[in-house]
C-alpha positions, 0 to 999 in steps of 0.5 A: 492353301487357297487364296479363297475364303472358306465358307465357314469364315464368311458364314461367321463374317455375315453371322458378326455383320447381321450381329453389328446392325441388330445392335446399330437397331438396337442402340438407336432404339433408345433414342427413337422411342418414348420412355414413359412408364409400362403397363404396370406404371414402372419406369421402363427399362428403356436402357437396357436396349442400348446396352444390349446393343452395344454388346451385339456390335462388338460381338459383330465387330469381332466376329467380322474381323475373325472371318474376314482375317481367321483366328491367327490373323485377328490376334485371337491365337498368337501363331505367326505361322498359323497368322500367315496362312489366315491372312493369305487371302485377307492380303490377297484380296487388299493386294488386288484392291491396291493394284487395281487403285495404282492402276488408275493412277497416270503418274503410276502408269508412267513410270511402268512404261518409263515414260516422261513423267513432266511432258515440260521438261526439257530434255537435253541431248547431246549429238555424237561426232561420229555417227550423228546420233542423239544420246543422253547427256550424261552418256559417255558413249554414243548408243548406236556407234560406241565412240566417245562423246 
């Protein structure tokens, strides 16, 4: 299985995005267009646009979820193996974004490089009586000559 999202799923995602935008526009239009009677003197059906807009938003969000996570990953199909397969490109993309963020955090860099996190913290070393090498305070044997400290 490839780590790339298929063209079909991308198409479904973008169709859902377009439906969501159309739905938002229809919903918001009810607040900006006058509620005057139409040409025949009947009150205009201004409430139908927001209802259609909400339906478009809902369908668009479902399609976007299916497009990004696949049918099984979105919960549309109850198959854990298929869900794992569908979510693989989505998870690797999210994992890549998380790794990019973590790489920019100084503390994580210091832990990864095994550097001292707090440079103001006092470090205690013990000198070996035999060779004079500085060892960590909890060392039982010298790291240089191997003699007991």
